[in-house]
C-alpha positions in Angstrom: -163.5 141.0 -35.3 -162.2 144.1 -36.8 -160.6 144.4 -40.2 -158.3 147.4 -40.4 -157.5 148.0 -42.6 -175.1 138.5 -46.8 -176.7 138.7 -51.3 -177.7 135.2 -49.9 -181.0 134.8 -48.1 -181.1 134.6 -44.3 -180.1 131.0 -43.6 -182.7 129.0 -41.6 -180.3 126.3 -40.4 -178.1 126.3 -37.3 -174.4 126.7 -38.2 -171.4 125.3 -36.5 -170.4 126.6 -33.0 -169.2 130.1 -33.0 -165.5 130.7 -33.1 -164.1 133.9 -31.8 -166.4 136.8 -32.5 -163.9 139.1 -34.2 -160.5 139.0 -35.7 -159.0 142.3 -36.5 -157.4 142.7 -39.9 -156.1 145.9 -41.3 -157.7 145.5 -44.7 -157.9 148.8 -46.5 -155.7 150.5 -43.9 -152.7 148.4 -44.4 -153.1 147.8 -48.1 -151.8 151.2 -49.2 -148.6 152.7 -47.8 -149.3 155.7 -45.7 -147.2 157.8 -48.0 -149.8 157.3 -50.7 -152.6 158.7 -48.6 -153.2 162.5 -48.6 -152.1 164.0 -45.3 -155.1 166.2 -44.5 -155.3 168.3 -41.4 -157.4 166.5 -38.7 -160.2 169.1 -38.5 -160.6 169.1 -42.2 -160.6 165.3 -42.3 -163.4 165.2 -39.7 -165.8 167.4 -41.7 -165.2 165.8 -45.1 -168.2 163.8 -46.4 -167.9 160.0 -45.9 -167.9 157.7 -48.9 -170.7 155.2 -49.5 -170.2 151.7 -48.0 -168.6 149.3 -50.4 -170.3 145.9 -50.2 -169.0 142.6 -51.4 -171.2 140.5 -53.8 -172.0 138.1 -51.0 -173.1 140.8 -48.6 -176.8 140.9 -47.6 -177.5 144.4 -46.2 -179.8 144.6 -43.2 -181.8 147.6 -44.3 -184.8 149.0 -42.3 -187.1 147.1 -44.8 -185.3 143.8 -44.0 -185.2 144.1 -40.3 -188.5 142.2 -40.0 -186.9 139.3 -41.8 -184.0 139.3 -39.4 -186.3 139.5 -36.3 -188.5 136.7 -37.7 -185.5 134.4 -37.9 -184.4 135.4 -34.4 -187.9 134.5 -33.2 -187.6 131.0 -34.7 -184.1 130.6 -33.2 -185.1 131.8 -29.8 -187.9 129.2 -29.5 -185.2 126.5 -29.9 -183.8 127.6 -26.5 -187.0 126.6 -24.7 -187.0 123.1 -23.1 -189.5 120.6 -24.4 -191.2 117.5 -22.9 -190.7 114.6 -25.3 -192.6 111.4 -24.5 -190.6 108.2 -24.1 -192.4 105.0 -25.2 -193.1 102.9 -22.1 -191.8 105.6 -19.7 -192.0 109.2 -18.6 -191.0 112.2 -20.7 -187.5 113.4 -21.2 -186.7 117.1 -21.3 -184.1 118.0 -23.9 -182.8 121.6 -23.8 -180.0 123.6 -25.2 -177.4 125.4 -23.1 -174.5 127.6 -24.1 -170.8 126.9 -23.4 -170.0 127.7 -19.8 -173.7 127.5 -18.6 -174.2 125.0 -15.7 -176.6 122.1 -16.4 -180.2 122.4 -15.1 -182.0 120.1 -12.8 -185.5 118.9 -13.5 -187.2 121.6 -11.3 -185.2 124.3 -13.1 -186.2 122.9 -16.5 -189.9 122.8 -15.6 -189.7 126.4 -14.3 -188.0 127.5 -17.6 -190.8 125.8 -19.5 -193.4 127.8 -17.5 -191.5 131.0 -17.9 -189.6 130.9 -21.2 -187.0 133.7 -21.8 -188.3 136.6 -23.9 -184.9 138.0 -25.0 -186.5 141.4 -24.8 -183.3 143.2 -23.7 -181.3 141.6 -26.5 -184.0 142.6 -29.1 -183.9 146.2 -27.8 -180.1 146.2 -28.1 -180.2 144.9 -31.6 -182.7 147.5 -32.7 -180.7 150.3 -31.1 -177.4 149.2 -32.5 -178.8 148.9 -36.1 -180.3 152.4 -35.7 -177.1 154.0 -34.4 -174.8 152.2 -36.8 -177.0 153.4 -39.7 -177.0 156.9 -38.3 -173.2 156.8 -38.1 -172.7 155.7 -41.7 -172.0 152.0 -41.3 -173.7 149.4 -43.3 -174.6 146.2 -41.4 -174.7 143.1 -43.6 -174.9 139.4 -43.3 -172.0 137.9 -45.2 -169.0 135.6 -44.8 -166.2 137.4 -43.0 -162.9 137.5 -44.8 -161.1 136.0 -41.8 -161.8 132.3 -41.5 -163.6 131.4 -38.3 -164.7 134.9 -37.3 -168.3 135.5 -36.4 -168.1 139.2 -37.4 -165.8 141.9 -38.6 -165.6 145.7 -39.0 -164.0 147.1 -42.2 -163.6 150.8 -41.6 -162.3 151.7 -45.0 -165.4 150.0 -46.6 -167.8 151.2 -43.8 -169.1 147.6 -43.6 -169.9 145.7 -40.4 -170.3 142.1 -41.4 -171.9 139.3 -39.4 -171.6 135.7 -40.4 -174.8 134.4 -42.0 -175.4 131.6 -39.5 -175.3 133.9 -36.4 -179.0 134.8 -36.5 -179.9 131.1 -36.4 -178.1 131.0 -32.9 -180.7 133.3 -31.4 -181.1 136.9 -30.2 -178.5 136.6 -27.4 -175.7 135.5 -29.6 -176.6 137.9 -32.4 -176.7 140.8 -29.9 -173.3 139.9 -28.5 -171.7 139.7 -31.9 -173.2 143.0 -33.1 -172.3 144.7 -29.8 -168.7 143.5 -30.1 -168.4 144.9 -33.6 -170.1 148.1 -32.7 -167.4 148.7 -30.1 -164.9 148.4 -32.9 -166.9 151.0 -34.9 -166.7 153.4 -31.9 -162.9 152.7 -31.8 -162.7 154.0 -35.3 -164.9 157.1 -34.5 -162.6 157.8 -31.5 -159.8 158.4 -34.1 -161.8 161.3 -35.6 -164.2 159.7 -38.1 -165.8 156.3 -38.7 -163.5 155.2 -41.5 -160.3 156.0 -39.6 -157.8 153.6 -38.1 -159.3 152.5 -34.7 -157.8 153.4 -31.4 -158.7 152.2 -27.9 -161.5 153.9 -26.0 -160.0 153.6 -22.5 -162.5 150.8 -21.5 -161.6 147.9 -19.3 -159.6 145.2 -21.0 -160.1 142.5 -18.3 -161.2 139.4 -20.1 -162.4 136.2 -18.6 -161.0 132.7 -19.2 -163.4 131.9 -22.0 -162.5 135.2 -23.8 -158.8 134.4 -23.3 -159.4 131.1 -25.1 -161.0 133.0 -28.0 -158.1 135.4 -28.2 -155.7 132.4 -28.3 -157.4 131.2 -31.6 -155.4 131.1 -34.8 -157.2 134.2 -36.2 -155.4 136.3 -33.7 -152.0 134.7 -34.1 -150.5 137.6 -36.1 -152.2 140.4 -34.2 -150.0 143.3 -33.3 -150.0 144.6 -29.7 -152.3 147.5 -30.8 -154.7 145.0 -32.5 -154.7 142.8 -29.4 -155.6 145.8 -27.2 -158.5 146.7 -29.4 -159.8 143.1 -29.4 -159.4 142.8 -25.6 -161.4 146.0 -25.2 -164.2 144.7 -27.4 -164.2 141.2 -25.8 -164.2 142.5 -22.2 -167.2 144.7 -22.9 -169.3 142.8 -25.4 -171.7 141.4 -22.8 -172.7 144.9 -21.7 -175.5 145.3 -24.1 -176.2 148.9 -23.2 -172.6 150.0 -24.0 -172.2 149.6 -27.8 -175.0 151.9 -28.9 -174.0 154.5 -26.2 -170.4 154.5 -27.5 -171.7 155.1 -31.0 -173.8 158.0 -29.8 -170.8 159.4 -27.9 -168.1 159.0 -30.5 -169.7 158.8 -34.0 -171.1 161.8 -35.7 -174.3 161.5 -37.8 -173.7 160.9 -41.4 
């Protein structure tokens, strides 16, 4: 979710099912009439120093020193995705397991194979580390905190330089956290494409072909008042959020170092 414009501990419990990843809200961009903003030449605007991120009281910054806490929570959450054999009194074991919306059910042979070869989520962990590094380099502050838009899993506020992820997302595991962070990183790159990271976002020219599940997300109430431009920005982020190598590469390509 993008807003145009967590000081709470990392939660151990699983939250409710994720609603759409990002609702774009023009906070900070739409609050002041454009006439009140200084009209600086674009080259001068691009080289001016960026302000410091402005955090909300409920924001918990994911600083380099706190990354170990985040990855520890992701470790715990990822183990919940491994099937388990649970004995049944007077009978054989049952094999409860978790699956994501849209995933097909597993048969017994597939469950046992998954128990022997549990997922490592190494690609997702690498993506998270790279995204945190590139976002920090670009001048964005990544925090855990409640998004301002009800139901969003994340949001990007360019005028505040804050990328916010809902506090219950880490408890859903590395895959979901990487997807949310990647989605928001695409929004950050959209801002950088406009000349600097705190600018009004613009599309990057990426594919906007969304699947049926993403179309359902875009039909959620948080997007009901989206303008055609906001809709295009969200379609671009949704269509590419599962490409975990894309977000950090876009940040490298479009966002200058702070």
